[in-house]
N, C-alpha and C positions, 0 to 999 in steps of 0.2 A: 362469513367464511367458515367452512367446516372441513374436518379431516377425520378419516375413519379411526385414527389411533391417537389423536391429540385434540384437546379442547381448551387448552390454556391460552394465555396471551401470546401474540405474535409480534415480533419486532423485525423490521427490515434492516438487516445488518450490513447492507452494502448499497449505499446510494450517494449520489453526487448532486449537491445543490450549489447554486451561486446566488449572487445578490438579486438576480432577475427572477429566480424561481422559489426563493425561500418562503414567500407569502402563500404558496400553494401547499405547504407541508400538511397543515391540518386537514385540508380537504382531501388530499391524497391518502393520508392515513385512514380517514373515515371511509373512503371509497374501498380501500383494501382491507378494512377490518384490522388495522394495525394499532398496537398500543403506542408504538414510537418508531422512529427511523434513526439510524446511525449514519451521520454524514461523514464519509471518509475524508473527502476534500474536494475542492472545486477545480482541480486540474490546472491551477496556476503554478508556475515555477519561476523563481523560488517561491515556496509556499508561504501563505500568510501566517502570522503568529497569532495563535488563539488568544493569548493574553491581551494583545493589542486591540482586538475587536470584540471582547467578551460582551460589552454592553449592547452592541449591535445584534448579537445572537441571542441575548437573554430572552427576548420576547417570544422566541420560537421554542424554547425549552419548557417542559420536558418532551414535547412532541418530536423535537429534533435534537439529537445528541451528537456531539462532535468528537472527532479524533484529531490528534496532533500529527502533523507530517514533518519529520525532521528535515531541516535545510542542510543537505549534504554537499552543497556547491562549494563550500570552503574547507573541506576536509584536507588536512595537510598544512593549513596555515597555522601560525603560532596561536595557541589558545583555542583551536577549533573544537577539541574534545570538551573543554570546560564550557564552551558556548552550547554545544549539543546537550550537555547535561542541564545547564541553566534553562535553556528553552523548554526542555521537557518538564522540568519542575515547575516552571511558570505556567505551562499549559495545564498541568495537573491542578494547580491552584485555581486556574480559570475554569475548571470543570470538565475537561475532556474525559472521555470514558475509555480511550484506547489510543494506540499509535498506528499510523498507516505508513508503510514503506512501499514506495512505488517500484515498478519494474525497471526504471532507469538505472537503479542500483544493480550492478553486475553486467549490464548491457553497454550503455553509452556514457554513463556518468564517469567523469574524470576527476582525479584529485588535483591539488594545486601544482603538481609537477606534470600534469597531463598524462597520467597513467590511469588505466582502467581501474575503477574502484570495485574491488571484488566484494561479494556479499559477505564473506567472512574476513574482511579486512579488520585487523585488530584495533584500529583506531575507532571502530564503531562499537566496540564492546561496551562503552559507557552507555549507549542507548539501551542495550539488552539488559544490563545489570540495573540501571536506574528504573527501567520499566518494571522489572521484577520487584524492586524495593517498593515502588509506588502501587503495585497491584494492578498495573495496566496491561491488558493483552496487546499483542502486536499482530496486526493484520499485514502480512508481508506478501507482496505480489512478485514472485520470482518465477518466470517461465510463462510461456504461451503455448498454443497448440503446436505439436511437432512439425506440422506443415509450414509454420512460419520460419522454421530453421532448415527446411529441406530445399533441395535444388529447385530452381524455377523452371521446371520442364513439365512435360505431359504426365509424368508420374506423380506430380504433386496434386492431391485432391482439391486443393483450394487455390489453384493457379489463377482462375479468373478473378477471384476476390483480391489476390495479391497483386495482380496486374493493375487493378484500380487503386488499391491502397499500398503503394510501393514502400511506404515507410513502416509497414507492418512486417517486412521481411528482414530476418536477421541471419540469413544463411551465407553472407559474404563479408568482405571487409575485415574489420578488427573484432567482430563480434565473437564471443566464445560459443561453444556448443550448448545446446539445452541441457545435456547431461552434466557439463561442467558447472553450469549455474546451479543445478539442483544439488550437486555434490557440495558446493559451497554453502548452500542453504542448510543441508543436512549437518554440515560441520558446525554451523552456528547453533542449531537446535541441540545437537549433541553436547556442545560445550556450555550450554546455558540451561540446565535442567530446571532452574527455579523460574524461568521466564515462560509465559504462556504465548505460544505462537499459533496464529491462524494462517496456514499456508494457502493464501488465496490463489486459485487457478492451478495449484500443484497437482490436482487430480486429473488435469488434462494430459499429463505426460504418459506416454506409452512407448515401448521400444519401436523405433522406426524400422520397417522391413528393409 
């Protein structure tokens, strides 16, 4: 692999492996000329605890590095904030290199009282501050292409795609607007200057005509 302006090591910072594909990590890295890959998570919900299966993953490190995915399904329950902090500290002790927050936060994730869990909900502050203390960056996926929030009509440039994948459309029901989700994310970033955020997919946003 070559690049006209960079000749250093390359890491895939956004990949998803599960138990059926982890054995291919080394071959995939070699094929792509990668030093390592960062496994964000395997798309299971509630997410697995990194500390619980550290031994199962150890044979793939350092070719495959892991992120911690906070289990936000119990926010609002008694002791939920303490549990979020403990899970994160346990994950750090198990060797994770970052935190991944999925787009369900802000869209359809609900708290224990069945209210939409906003990206800037104060009950999540413990994640941002603990990650900063531990030196772990947070890859946070808030937002999708504007077309996914636009009316499902002929003016939508991705209408055919959304007709097939109806669960990708957030333009109706109780979903907030894309602008509101990004406002909430900006509030989190502004309120936590010591935390390193990687706004995954944030660059896809543009004013909708």
